[in-house]
C-alpha positions in Angstrom: 40.4 -150.7 -111.9 41.8 -147.4 -113.8 38.7 -145.5 -112.0 39.4 -145.6 -108.6 43.1 -144.5 -108.9 42.4 -141.8 -111.4 39.8 -140.7 -109.0 42.1 -141.0 -106.1 45.0 -139.0 -108.6 42.5 -136.3 -109.4 41.7 -135.7 -105.6 45.4 -135.8 -104.6 46.3 -133.2 -107.5 43.6 -130.8 -106.4 44.2 -130.3 -102.7 42.7 -127.1 -102.1 39.2 -128.3 -104.2 39.0 -131.5 -101.9 39.7 -130.0 -98.7 36.8 -127.2 -99.2 34.6 -130.0 -100.5 35.1 -132.1 -97.8 35.2 -129.4 -95.2 31.7 -128.2 -96.3 30.5 -131.9 -96.3 31.8 -132.3 -93.0 29.9 -129.1 -91.5 26.8 -130.5 -92.8 27.0 -133.5 -91.6 28.3 -131.5 -88.3 24.8 -129.5 -88.7 22.8 -132.8 -88.9 24.1 -134.3 -85.7 24.0 -130.8 -83.7 20.4 -130.1 -84.7 19.3 -133.8 -83.7 21.2 -133.9 -80.6 20.4 -130.6 -79.8 16.7 -131.4 -80.2 17.3 -134.4 -78.0 18.6 -132.3 -75.0 15.8 -130.2 -75.7 13.1 -132.6 -75.4 15.2 -134.0 -72.3 15.0 -130.5 -70.8 11.3 -130.1 -71.5 10.4 -133.4 -70.1 12.3 -132.5 -66.8 11.0 -129.5 -66.6 7.3 -130.5 -67.2 7.7 -133.6 -64.5 9.4 -131.1 -62.0 5.8 -129.3 -61.8 3.2 -131.8 -63.2 4.8 -134.7 -61.9 5.6 -137.9 -64.0 2.5 -140.0 -63.0 -0.1 -140.7 -65.4 -2.9 -142.3 -63.3 -3.7 -142.7 -60.1 -5.2 -145.6 -58.0 -7.0 -144.9 -54.4 -10.0 -146.1 -52.7 -12.7 -144.2 -53.4 -13.3 -144.0 -49.0 -11.2 -143.1 -47.0 -9.9 -146.0 -44.5 -9.8 -148.6 -47.1 -6.8 -150.3 -48.6 -5.4 -151.5 -51.9 -4.3 -155.6 -52.0 -0.8 -155.1 -52.8 -1.0 -157.9 -55.5 -2.9 -155.5 -57.9 0.3 -153.6 -58.2 1.9 -156.6 -59.5 -0.8 -156.9 -62.0 -0.5 -153.4 -63.3 3.5 -153.4 -63.3 3.2 -156.4 -66.3 0.6 -154.4 -68.7 2.6 -153.8 -71.4 1.4 -149.9 -71.5 3.1 -149.3 -68.0 6.3 -148.0 -67.6 6.8 -147.9 -63.9 4.0 -148.4 -61.3 4.8 -147.8 -57.3 2.8 -148.1 -54.3 2.5 -146.1 -51.3 1.0 -146.7 -47.9 -0.5 -143.2 -46.5 -1.8 -142.6 -43.1 -2.2 -140.4 -40.2 -0.4 -140.4 -36.5 0.0 -138.2 -34.0 3.3 -136.6 -32.7 4.0 -137.5 -29.3 4.6 -134.5 -26.8 3.6 -131.5 -29.5 -0.2 -132.9 -29.7 -0.4 -132.4 -33.5 -1.2 -134.9 -36.1 1.0 -135.5 -39.3 0.5 -137.3 -42.6 3.0 -140.2 -42.6 3.8 -141.9 -46.3 5.3 -144.6 -46.5 7.1 -145.3 -49.9 9.2 -147.5 -51.8 12.6 -146.3 -52.4 14.5 -145.5 -55.0 11.6 -146.7 -57.1 9.4 -143.7 -56.0 10.8 -140.6 -57.7 7.9 -138.3 -57.3 9.5 -137.0 -54.0 12.5 -135.9 -55.4 10.6 -133.2 -57.1 10.8 -131.5 -53.8 13.3 -129.2 -52.9 15.8 -131.2 -50.2 16.9 -128.3 -47.4 19.6 -130.6 -46.1 20.5 -134.6 -46.3 18.6 -136.8 -48.8 16.5 -139.8 -49.3 16.9 -142.9 -48.2 16.8 -145.5 -51.0 15.4 -148.6 -49.4 11.7 -150.2 -48.4 13.3 -151.0 -44.9 15.0 -149.3 -42.2 13.7 -147.1 -39.2 14.6 -143.9 -41.3 13.0 -140.8 -42.1 12.6 -137.6 -44.5 10.5 -135.0 -42.9 9.2 -131.8 -43.5 10.8 -128.6 -42.4 6.9 -128.4 -40.3 8.0 -131.6 -38.5 11.9 -130.9 -38.0 10.0 -127.5 -36.2 7.5 -129.0 -34.1 9.5 -132.2 -33.1 12.6 -130.0 -32.4 14.6 -132.7 -34.6 16.9 -132.5 -37.2 19.1 -135.2 -39.4 20.7 -137.8 -37.0 18.2 -137.1 -34.1 16.0 -139.8 -32.9 12.2 -139.4 -32.5 9.1 -142.2 -31.8 5.8 -142.2 -33.4 3.1 -143.9 -31.8 1.3 -147.3 -32.7 -1.5 -149.6 -31.2 -1.6 -149.6 -27.4 2.3 -148.8 -26.5 3.9 -149.7 -29.6 6.6 -146.9 -30.6 8.3 -146.9 -33.9 11.8 -145.0 -33.4 13.0 -143.3 -36.5 16.0 -141.6 -37.4 15.6 -138.5 -40.0 18.2 -138.2 -42.7 16.5 -135.4 -44.9 14.3 -132.5 -44.5 12.2 -131.4 -47.4 10.5 -128.0 -47.9 6.8 -127.7 -48.4 4.9 -124.6 -48.4 4.8 -123.3 -44.9 1.0 -122.8 -44.5 0.8 -126.9 -45.1 4.0 -127.9 -43.3 2.6 -126.0 -40.2 -0.8 -127.1 -40.5 0.1 -131.0 -41.6 3.8 -131.9 -41.3 4.6 -134.7 -43.0 6.9 -137.7 -42.2 8.3 -140.2 -45.1 9.2 -143.7 -44.0 10.5 -146.9 -46.2 7.0 -148.5 -47.3 7.8 -152.1 -45.7 8.8 -150.2 -42.3 5.2 -148.4 -41.9 3.2 -151.5 -43.3 4.8 -153.6 -40.8 4.5 -150.9 -37.7 1.0 -150.3 -39.0 0.1 -154.4 -39.1 -1.2 -154.1 -42.8 2.1 -156.1 -44.6 0.2 -156.4 -48.0 -1.6 -153.3 -48.4 -1.0 -150.1 -49.9 -3.4 -146.5 -50.2 -2.1 -145.2 -53.5 -0.4 -146.7 -56.6 1.0 -144.3 -58.9 1.4 -145.0 -62.5 3.7 -143.8 -65.4 2.4 -145.1 -68.8 5.3 -145.6 -71.9 5.6 -142.5 -73.8 3.4 -143.8 -76.8 1.0 -145.4 -74.2 -2.6 -143.8 -74.7 -3.6 -142.9 -71.2 -7.8 -143.5 -72.3 -6.9 -146.9 -73.6 -5.3 -147.5 -70.3 -8.2 -146.6 -68.2 -10.5 -148.5 -70.3 -8.9 -151.3 -69.9 -8.3 -151.0 -66.2 -11.9 -149.6 -64.8 -13.7 -152.8 -65.3 -10.7 -154.9 -63.8 -10.7 -152.3 -60.8 -14.6 -152.8 -60.4 -14.1 -156.3 -60.3 -11.6 -156.7 -57.8 -13.1 -153.8 -55.2 -15.9 -151.4 -56.4 -14.0 -149.3 -54.2 -11.2 -148.2 -55.9 -10.9 -145.6 -58.5 -8.6 -145.1 -61.3 -7.8 -141.3 -62.1 -5.7 -139.8 -64.9 -3.3 -136.7 -64.8 -4.5 -133.5 -65.7 -4.5 -132.1 -69.1 -0.7 -130.5 -68.5 0.9 -134.2 -69.5 -1.3 -134.7 -72.1 -0.2 -131.3 -73.7 2.9 -132.2 -72.7 3.1 -135.1 -74.5 1.7 -133.7 -77.9 4.3 -131.0 -77.5 7.0 -133.7 -77.3 6.1 -135.2 -80.5 5.9 -132.0 -82.2 9.6 -131.5 -81.2 10.4 -134.8 -82.6 9.1 -133.4 -86.1 11.0 -130.3 -85.6 14.3 -132.5 -84.7 13.6 -134.9 -87.7 13.0 -132.1 -90.1 15.9 -130.2 -89.0 18.5 -133.4 -89.5 16.8 -134.1 -92.9 16.7 -130.3 -94.0 20.6 -130.1 -93.0 21.1 -133.2 -95.1 19.7 -131.4 -97.9 22.0 -128.5 -97.3 25.0 -131.1 -97.8 23.7 -132.2 -101.2 23.8 -128.6 -102.3 27.3 -127.9 -101.2 28.4 -131.0 -103.0 26.3 -130.2 -105.9 27.6 -126.6 -106.3 31.5 -128.1 -105.4 31.4 -130.9 -108.3 29.4 -128.7 -110.9 32.4 -126.2 -110.4 34.7 -128.9 -110.4 33.3 -130.4 -113.7 33.4 -127.1 -115.4 36.8 -126.4 -114.7 37.9 -130.0 -115.9 36.3 -129.7 -119.4 39.5 -130.2 -121.1 40.7 -133.0 -119.0 37.5 -134.7 -119.6 37.4 -134.3 -122.9 41.2 -135.8 -123.2 39.7 -138.5 -121.6 37.0 -138.9 -124.1 39.6 -138.5 -126.9 41.8 -141.5 -125.6 39.0 -144.0 -125.5 37.2 -143.4 -122.2 33.4 -144.3 -122.5 30.3 -141.9 -121.2 29.7 -143.7 -118.5 33.3 -144.0 -117.4 33.5 -140.6 -117.2 30.3 -140.5 -115.3 31.4 -142.7 -113.0 34.6 -141.2 -112.1 32.7 -137.8 -111.3 30.3 -140.1 -109.0 33.1 -141.8 -107.2 34.8 -138.6 -106.4 31.9 -137.0 -104.8 31.4 -140.2 -102.8 35.1 -140.5 -101.5 34.8 -136.7 -100.9 31.7 -137.3 -98.6 33.0 -140.2 -97.1 36.0 -138.3 -95.7 33.6 -135.3 -94.9 31.5 -137.8 -93.0 34.1 -139.0 -90.7 35.3 -135.6 -89.9 31.7 -134.5 -89.4 30.4 -136.8 -86.5 32.7 -135.8 -83.9 32.8 -132.3 -84.8 28.8 -132.2 -84.7 29.0 -133.6 -81.1 31.8 -131.2 -80.5 29.2 -128.1 -81.1 26.7 -129.1 -79.3 28.9 -130.0 -76.1 30.4 -126.5 -76.6 26.8 -125.3 -76.3 25.8 -127.2 -73.2 28.9 -126.3 -71.9 28.5 -122.6 -72.7 24.8 -122.4 -72.1 24.9 -124.6 -69.0 21.7 -123.2 -67.5 19.9 -123.9 -70.7 20.9 -127.9 -71.3 20.0 -128.0 -67.3 18.9 -132.2 -68.3 22.5 -132.2 -70.0 23.5 -133.2 -73.1 21.6 -136.3 -75.0 23.3 -137.4 -78.2 20.9 -138.7 -81.0 22.5 -141.9 -82.4 19.5 -141.9 -84.9 20.9 -138.1 -85.8 24.6 -139.7 -86.3 23.1 -142.8 -88.5 20.8 -140.2 -89.8 23.5 -137.6 -91.2 26.3 -139.8 -91.5 24.4 -142.4 -94.2 22.2 -139.5 -95.5 25.0 -137.5 -96.3 26.7 -139.7 -98.3 23.6 -140.5 -100.3 23.1 -136.9 -100.4 26.6 -136.6 -102.2 25.5 -139.6 -104.6 22.6 -137.3 -105.5 24.3 -134.3 -106.0 26.7 -136.0 -108.3 24.2 -137.3 -110.5 24.0 -133.9 -112.7 27.5 -133.1 -113.0 28.3 -136.6 -114.0 26.0 -136.2 -116.7 27.1 -133.0 -118.0 30.5 -134.6 -117.4 29.5 -137.4 -119.6 27.8 -135.1 -122.2 31.6 -133.8 -123.0 32.7 -134.1 -126.2 36.6 -133.8 -127.2 35.7 -131.2 -129.5 33.6 -129.0 -127.3 36.1 -129.6 -124.3 38.4 -127.5 -126.4 36.4 -124.3 -126.4 33.9 -124.6 -123.5 33.0 -120.7 -123.5 31.9 -120.7 -127.1 28.8 -122.1 -126.6 26.0 -120.1 -124.7 24.0 -121.3 -122.2 20.4 -122.7 -123.3 18.0 -120.1 -122.4 15.2 -122.9 -122.1 16.4 -125.1 -119.5 16.0 -122.3 -116.7 12.0 -121.8 -117.7 11.6 -125.4 -117.7 13.4 -126.3 -114.5 11.3 -123.6 -112.8 8.0 -125.2 -114.1 9.2 -128.8 -112.6 10.4 -126.7 -109.8 6.5 -125.6 -109.0 5.1 -128.8 -109.5 7.7 -130.2 -106.6 7.3 -127.7 -104.2 3.5 -128.1 -104.5 3.3 -131.9 -103.9 3.6 -131.7 -99.9 0.7 -129.0 -99.6 -1.3 -131.1 -102.0 -1.3 -134.3 -99.9 -1.0 -132.7 -96.4 -4.0 -130.3 -97.2 -6.1 -131.8 -99.9 -8.6 -134.4 -100.0 -6.2 -136.9 -99.3 -8.7 -139.5 -97.6 -10.9 -139.0 -100.6 -8.4 -139.8 -102.7 -7.6 -143.2 -101.1 -11.3 -144.0 -100.9 -11.3 -143.9 -104.7 -8.2 -146.0 -104.8 -10.2 -148.9 -103.2 -8.5 -147.9 -99.4 -11.4 -147.3 -96.5 -9.4 -144.7 -95.4 -9.5 -145.0 -92.0 -8.1 -142.0 -90.1 -5.1 -144.1 -89.4 -4.0 -145.0 -92.4 -4.6 -141.1 -93.7 -2.3 -140.2 -90.5 0.5 -142.5 -92.2 0.5 -141.5 -95.3 0.8 -138.1 -94.4 3.9 -138.4 -92.3 5.8 -140.8 -94.5 4.9 -139.1 -97.4 6.0 -135.6 -95.7 9.3 -136.8 -94.8 9.9 -139.4 -97.7 8.8 -137.5 -100.7 7.2 -134.2 -99.8 9.9 -132.5 -97.7 12.9 -133.8 -100.2 10.5 -132.7 -103.4 10.0 -129.0 -101.8 14.1 -128.4 -101.3 14.7 -130.1 -105.0 11.9 -127.9 -106.2 13.3 -124.6 -104.7 16.5 -125.7 -106.2 15.3 -125.8 -109.5 13.6 -122.8 -109.1 16.5 -120.8 -108.2 18.0 -120.3 -111.6 15.1 -118.4 -112.9 15.2 -116.3 -109.7 18.9 -115.7 -109.6 18.1 -114.7 -113.4 15.2 -112.4 -112.4 17.2 -111.1 -109.4 20.4 -110.4 -111.9 18.1 -108.2 -114.0 16.2 -106.1 -111.5 18.7 -105.8 -109.0 22.0 -105.7 -110.5 21.7 -102.0 -111.6 20.9 -100.9 -108.3 23.6 -102.8 -106.5 25.8 -101.3 -109.1 24.8 -98.1 -108.5 25.0 -98.3 -104.8 28.9 -100.0 -105.1 29.7 -97.1 -107.3 30.3 -99.6 -110.4 29.4 -99.7 -114.0 26.3 -102.0 -115.0 28.1 -103.7 -117.3 30.3 -105.4 -115.0 27.6 -107.1 -113.3 25.3 -107.8 -116.0 26.0 -111.6 -116.4 27.9 -112.3 -113.3 25.6 -114.7 -111.9 23.9 -116.1 -115.1 27.2 -116.9 -116.9 27.3 -119.6 -114.0 24.0 -120.4 -113.7 24.1 -123.3 -112.3 27.0 -122.5 -110.0 25.2 -119.5 -108.5 22.1 -121.8 -108.0 23.6 -124.3 -105.6 25.3 -121.8 -103.8 22.1 -119.9 -103.4 20.3 -123.2 -102.4 22.8 -123.7 -99.7 22.4 -120.3 -98.4 18.6 -120.7 -98.5 18.6 -124.2 -96.5 20.6 -122.2 -93.7 17.6 -119.4 -93.2 15.1 -122.1 -93.9 16.5 -124.4 -91.2 16.6 -121.3 -89.0 12.6 -120.2 -89.5 11.4 -123.7 -89.4 13.1 -124.3 -86.4 11.9 -121.3 -84.7 8.7 -121.5 -85.7 7.8 -124.9 -84.8 9.6 -124.8 -81.8 8.0 -121.5 -80.5 4.8 -122.5 -81.8 4.8 -125.8 -79.8 6.5 -124.3 -76.4 3.8 -121.2 -76.5 1.5 -123.8 -76.9 2.1 -125.2 -73.4 -0.4 -123.7 -71.3 2.0 -122.5 -68.2 0.2 -123.3 -65.2 1.6 -120.3 -62.8 -1.7 -118.5 -62.5 -2.1 -119.0 -58.7 -2.1 -116.2 -55.4 1.7 -115.5 -54.9 1.2 -116.3 -50.9 -1.3 -117.8 -48.4 -1.7 -116.6 -44.8 -3.4 -118.3 -42.1 -4.4 -117.5 -38.5 -5.9 -120.4 -36.4 -6.9 -117.8 -34.2 -9.4 -116.2 -37.0 -9.7 -112.8 -38.1 -13.0 -110.5 -37.5 -14.7 -110.0 -40.9 -14.5 -106.3 -40.3 -10.8 -106.4 -40.1 -10.4 -107.9 -43.6 -10.1 -104.6 -45.7 -7.3 -103.5 -43.5 -5.4 -106.3 -45.6 -5.8 -104.7 -48.5 -4.0 -101.4 -47.2 -0.9 -103.5 -46.0 2.1 -102.2 -48.3 3.2 -105.1 -50.9 -0.2 -106.6 -51.1 -1.8 -105.8 -54.3 -4.6 -107.9 -54.0 -6.0 -110.1 -51.2 -8.7 -112.7 -51.1 -10.2 -113.9 -47.5 -11.7 -117.7 -47.7 -13.8 -118.9 -45.7 -14.2 -122.8 -44.9 -16.7 -124.4 -43.4 -17.8 -128.1 -42.5 -21.5 -128.2 -42.6 -22.2 -131.2 -41.6 -19.7 -130.8 -38.1 -20.5 -128.9 -35.1 -19.3 -125.4 -35.1 -16.0 -126.0 -33.0 -15.0 -127.7 -35.7 -15.1 -124.6 -38.3 -12.6 -123.5 -40.6 -8.7 -125.1 -40.9 -9.7 -127.8 -37.9 -12.6 -129.1 -40.4 -10.4 -128.8 -43.1 -7.2 -130.8 -41.7 -9.0 -133.4 -39.6 -12.2 -134.5 -40.8 -11.3 -135.0 -44.8 -14.3 -137.1 -45.8 -16.8 -134.3 -44.5 -18.4 -131.7 -47.3 -16.2 -128.7 -47.0 -17.8 -125.5 -48.2 -15.1 -122.9 -49.2 -16.4 -119.3 -49.7 -14.4 -117.0 -51.8 -14.8 -113.9 -53.8 -15.7 -114.8 -57.4 -14.1 -111.6 -58.8 -10.8 -111.9 -56.8 -11.1 -115.6 -57.4 -11.2 -116.0 -61.2 -8.3 -113.2 -61.6 -6.0 -114.8 -59.3 -6.3 -118.7 -60.0 -6.9 -120.3 -63.3 -10.1 -122.7 -63.6 -10.6 -125.2 -66.3 -14.3 -125.3 -66.4 -14.8 -128.8 -67.3 -18.8 -127.8 -67.2 -20.2 -124.3 -67.7 -17.9 -121.5 -68.3 -16.3 -118.0 -66.1 -19.4 -115.6 -66.9 -22.3 -117.8 -66.0 -20.6 -119.0 -62.7 -19.5 -115.9 -61.8 -22.6 -114.4 -62.4 -24.6 -117.1 -60.3 -22.1 -117.3 -57.7 -23.2 -113.6 -57.0 -26.8 -114.4 -57.0 -26.4 -116.6 -53.7 -26.6 -120.4 -53.3 -24.7 -121.4 -55.6 -21.4 -123.4 -55.6 -18.7 -124.7 -57.7 -17.7 -128.4 -57.5 -14.3 -129.9 -58.5 -13.8 -133.0 -61.3 -13.5 -135.1 -58.3 -16.3 -134.3 -56.5 -18.6 -135.1 -59.9 -17.0 -138.2 -60.3 -17.4 -139.4 -56.3 -21.4 -137.7 -56.0 -22.1 -138.2 -59.9 -23.6 -134.6 -59.7 -22.9 -131.6 -62.6 -24.1 -128.2 -63.7 -27.8 -127.4 -62.7 -27.7 -130.1 -60.2 -28.9 -129.3 -56.5 -27.5 -130.8 -53.2 -28.7 -129.9 -49.8 -25.9 -128.5 -47.2 -26.9 -128.3 -43.6 -26.7 -124.6 -42.7 -28.1 -122.6 -39.3 -31.5 -122.3 -40.9 -31.6 -126.5 -41.5 -30.7 -127.9 -45.0 -30.3 -125.4 -47.9 -30.4 -126.7 -51.5 -27.5 -125.2 -53.6 -27.2 -125.5 -57.3 -23.9 -126.1 -59.1 -22.9 -123.8 -61.4 -19.9 -125.1 -62.5 -17.4 -128.1 -62.4 -13.8 -127.1 -62.3 -9.8 -128.2 -62.1 -7.0 -126.1 -61.3 -3.9 -126.3 -63.2 -2.3 -124.0 -60.4 -3.3 -126.4 -57.7 -2.1 -129.4 -59.5 1.6 -128.0 -59.6 1.2 -127.2 -56.1 0.1 -130.7 -55.7 2.8 -132.5 -57.3 5.9 -130.2 -56.4 5.2 -130.8 -53.0 3.6 -134.2 -53.1 0.3 -133.3 -51.4 -1.8 -136.2 -53.7 -3.6 -137.6 -50.9 -4.3 -134.5 -48.6 -5.6 -132.9 -51.9 -7.7 -135.9 -53.1 -9.4 -136.1 -50.0 -10.0 -132.3 -49.7 -10.9 -131.4 -53.2 -13.5 -134.6 -53.9 -15.5 -133.2 -50.8 -15.4 -129.7 -51.5 -17.4 -127.5 -52.6 -16.9 -123.5 -53.5 -19.6 -120.9 -52.6 -19.4 -117.0 -51.6 -18.0 -115.4 -48.3 -21.4 -113.9 -48.2 -23.0 -117.7 -48.3 -20.4 -118.2 -45.8 -21.5 -115.7 -43.2 -25.1 -115.8 -44.0 -26.1 -119.6 -43.8 -23.0 -120.8 -41.8 -22.7 -117.9 -39.3 -18.9 -117.4 -40.1 -17.9 -114.4 -38.3 -13.7 -115.1 -38.2 -11.5 -116.1 -41.2 -8.7 -118.1 -41.2 -7.1 -118.3 -44.3 -6.1 -115.8 -47.1 -4.7 -115.6 -49.9 -2.4 -112.6 -52.1 -0.9 -111.2 -54.5 2.3 -109.2 -53.9 4.0 -106.4 -55.5 7.0 -106.5 -57.4 9.8 -106.8 -55.2 7.9 -107.2 -52.0 9.1 -109.4 -49.4 7.3 -112.0 -47.8 8.7 -111.7 -44.3 8.0 -108.0 -44.0 4.6 -108.2 -45.7 3.9 -110.9 -42.8 5.3 -108.5 -40.1 3.0 -105.6 -41.3 0.0 -107.8 -41.4 1.2 -109.2 -37.8 1.5 -105.7 -36.6 -1.6 -104.0 -38.2 -4.1 -106.8 -37.3 -2.6 -107.9 -33.9 -2.4 -111.6 -35.6 0.8 -112.4 -34.1 -0.2 -116.1 -34.6 -0.3 -115.8 -38.3 1.9 -117.8 -40.8 2.5 -117.1 -44.4 3.8 -119.5 -47.4 5.3 -117.6 -50.4 4.6 -119.7 -53.6 6.2 -117.1 -55.9 9.4 -119.0 -56.2 7.1 -121.8 -57.7 5.9 -119.4 -60.5 9.3 -118.1 -60.7 10.9 -121.3 -61.6 8.3 -122.1 -64.0 8.6 -118.8 -65.9 12.5 -119.1 -65.8 12.4 -122.6 -67.1 10.2 -121.8 -69.9 12.1 -118.9 -71.3 15.1 -121.1 -70.9 13.5 -123.6 -73.5 12.3 -121.0 -76.0 16.3 -119.7 -75.3 17.4 -123.4 -75.9 15.1 -123.6 -79.3 16.9 -120.3 -80.1 20.4 -121.3 -79.4 20.4 -124.6 -81.3 18.7 -123.1 -84.2 21.3 -120.0 -84.2 23.8 -123.0 -84.1 22.1 -124.3 -87.2 22.7 -121.8 -88.7 26.4 -120.6 -88.4 27.4 -124.4 -89.3 25.3 -124.1 -92.5 26.7 -120.6 -93.0 30.5 -122.1 -92.8 29.8 -124.9 -95.6 28.1 -121.5 -97.8 31.8 -120.0 -97.1 33.7 -123.0 -98.5 31.4 -122.7 -101.2 31.7 -119.2 -102.3 35.7 -119.0 -101.7 35.7 -121.8 -104.4 33.3 -120.2 -106.7 35.9 -117.3 -106.6 38.6 -119.9 -106.9 37.6 -121.1 -110.1 37.3 -117.7 -111.7 40.6 -116.5 -111.3 41.4 -116.2 -115.0 38.1 -114.2 -115.5 39.0 -112.1 -113.0 43.0 -111.6 -114.6 41.0 -110.3 -118.1 39.1 -108.0 -116.1 42.1 -106.5 -114.5 44.1 -106.5 -118.1 41.4 -104.2 -119.6 41.1 -101.8 -116.9 39.6 -102.6 -114.3 41.2 -101.2 -111.5 41.4 -103.1 -107.7 38.9 -101.1 -105.7 36.3 -102.3 -108.7 37.1 -105.4 -108.7 37.1 -106.1 -105.2 33.2 -104.1 -105.6 32.2 -106.6 -108.1 32.7 -109.4 -106.0 31.3 -107.9 -103.2 28.3 -107.1 -105.3 27.9 -110.6 -106.6 27.8 -112.2 -103.3 25.2 -109.4 -102.3 23.6 -110.5 -105.0 23.7 -114.1 -104.0 22.4 -113.0 -100.5 19.4 -111.6 -101.7 18.6 -114.8 -104.2 19.1 -116.9 -100.8 17.0 -114.8 -98.8 14.1 -115.2 -101.0 14.3 -118.7 -101.2 14.8 -119.4 -97.8 12.1 -117.2 -96.8 9.6 -119.1 -98.8 11.0 -122.5 -98.2 11.0 -122.0 -94.7 7.7 -120.4 -94.4 6.3 -123.3 -96.7 8.0 -125.8 -94.2 6.4 -124.4 -91.0 3.0 -124.8 -92.4 3.5 -128.2 -93.9 4.8 -129.4 -90.1 2.0 -128.1 -88.8 -0.5 -129.9 -90.9 1.8 -133.5 -89.8 1.5 -132.8 -86.5 -2.2 -131.9 -86.9 -2.9 -135.2 -88.7 -0.3 -137.3 -86.1 -1.6 -135.9 -82.6 -5.0 -133.8 -83.3 -3.2 -131.0 -81.5 -3.3 -127.6 -83.2 -1.8 -124.8 -81.4 -2.0 -121.0 -83.0 1.5 -120.9 -85.5 3.9 -118.2 -84.1 5.9 -116.8 -87.0 8.9 -114.9 -85.1 9.3 -112.4 -87.9 11.8 -110.8 -85.9 14.1 -113.9 -86.0 12.9 -113.9 -89.7 14.7 -110.7 -90.3 17.8 -111.4 -88.3 18.2 -114.7 -90.2 18.1 -112.7 -93.2 20.9 -110.5 -92.2 22.9 -113.2 -91.4 22.5 -114.5 -94.9 23.5 -111.5 -96.3 26.6 -110.6 -93.8 27.4 -114.3 -94.2 27.7 -113.6 -98.2 29.8 -110.7 -97.9 31.9 -112.5 -95.2 32.4 -115.4 -97.2 33.4 -113.3 -100.3 35.6 -111.1 -98.3 39.2 -112.5 -97.8 38.6 -114.0 -101.4 37.3 -110.6 -103.2 40.8 -109.1 -101.2 43.0 -111.4 -102.5 41.6 -111.4 -106.5 41.9 -107.4 -106.1 45.5 -107.2 -104.6 47.0 -109.9 -107.3 48.7 -109.1 -110.2 46.9 -109.7 -113.7 49.7 -111.9 -114.8 49.4 -114.0 -111.9 45.9 -114.2 -112.2 46.3 -115.1 -116.0 48.6 -118.1 -115.2 46.2 -119.7 -113.2 44.5 -120.3 -116.6 40.7 -121.1 -117.1 41.4 -124.8 -115.3 42.1 -123.4 -112.1 43.2 -125.5 -108.9 
């Protein structure tokens, strides 16, 4: 029973020591909570960002042929699949708008379950939240055509004299070109099904999978089932963008775990440094305990108990403090945390339990040192010189520990498992690497660098102390043994400094590598222009002369199977099942629009298209027709049927963004699955195109769409031309992306700042313990200014060691983290080391070291020699 009382008595007696150590632990715990919660918030922001532009739909079920339906019972079956997070059905059709002689896209949706529509910008009003009712949400095109706004009532035609009266409750924005050519009206699902007399039928099922679900596995499971239910049904997975998103979110998970674990290790080194100094201070007290009968194990238990009690107090303060840090960051940088703050409860548990465990581990070496104290040695603790063998032995052990993680991650792990009798399947290797990295490799790496630090301290002191002494105008003798006289104290401080810099480097490197691995789907034209009367081919070059237009690409649209009267946009809009020939300029198209070649390549496709009578087809076209590169298909031209050869199978990330952002899935499904891309020359020669209706343009920086459109109308006398500016989408994508990068920086710098505060406490405590030594220096003639510079020089040397350790540890952890990510996901973006942030972090470490020692250095320099000597060797 006397040990707890003695431990509490020691803690109460040394209030300053306990306060500094508890504060260091509290700050370290807060770092764990802040980092894990910060990256949970980052993940939420990244997911919100990408679902805004790529949608939250992982798979879609549609009929292969327009006009067919999907039984609503299939939706219930899909919802029961454990891989499915959510599935919603839609009923999509076309209706004429009364009195304006136009056709609208009418979509029945189930609200509030169907959240895909929420990605569109509401100009006014809001969404209905029911599957029944005579309400609607219309786009701005329908609003202008019908001359109706929120609260106004209009009618939709049905069979015979049936009419459906609906009242708009919201107006959404879609691209002007599409809204004017094909306005959209959203109705409650059951309302539209009942009105169209298809009460149990859908035309589209949108599926969101569980976060860890395998989309390919889902496809393999359901394609045979769909074929058995109805061969006309087609399952299509989302594009590569969402796959890359999932892979990078896993990378952010790894970054979060790594940041939390490394932060917890920071707490361990801070506690170790504090407890080591405490043992050194109390050698006489511990010797007296041994003299009055205390056993070695009791002395060791006393030190461990003190460490755990202080750590528990630090945890109680650190958890709410960490929430305060991240909340303040979210309040200060509210534009970055645009998805809000997400508290990571796993991080809270990890930080609290881990920090107590770290304190327990950190107290083992000081406890062992305390248990070895004998009463006689304690009377003169400075008489015994430190062992010169210990740093060398520790350095060798440290090198072995530092190499364990790379050995497993980059070495022949699969072969080693095979020799041990395991069949070593790929999944087993992945799990071994993951658990070894976080359970053994990363802690061993940090411990290894800690064991390397005494030797590095000695090397830096030997090599750089003369340089620093000369730089600060000091005698070399004053710095000769400033660090090595308290080697393990200096090692603990340097390692704590190392952890802060290593956290910055690994978070920055992994975060930026993950984010830069995301290919921004922002390469599509700035503006689309359409004129239903058509622009003569010889007038097209005039568009390039319009101020504000940097590049313009005419687009010819032909329906080869249709009469000439359906040429162009009419065929595109009203006859979606017919093959559409879209003529483009290959040189401009490949520059203005990013195309992902699933078959073929850009160089060959560009060359073949220019030769004539070659086409590009979409992935949907290939799935529907079963034709690929090298295959030919006949198109009905003015000269009869002419064979065209397929030069490539393409998919466009930019089109996927527009389709998702403006909920144009049905229109694009029907158009792209029946579209082929050739050249303007082919359209003119084989299909007799003389007028063009659609144009894509890139605009100069700062050019205004309305002014450019007005100039085009005046120059070409095309007063019916309309334009749609999609630069806002591109700008939003770019801004959101760089906000994510800035958020990575914000969380990393916050981690650095909080870790530095813990180091500040360690350095202050270190200086506090040596007041008696400083008093001796003052008594033998060292001036106040010299003493001040001695403390600053020591801090500078500690900072240099911390920088060397931090850069080495951070770079190795970054490489190891990439290896873990590759093992788990197979995704390997090029690693990106932000050297500017590495240099900045090193500068911060040096600055923190100096600033942390400035106040105590000034206090020591101004203190009288007698005051310092009265503190004694066991300063409290």
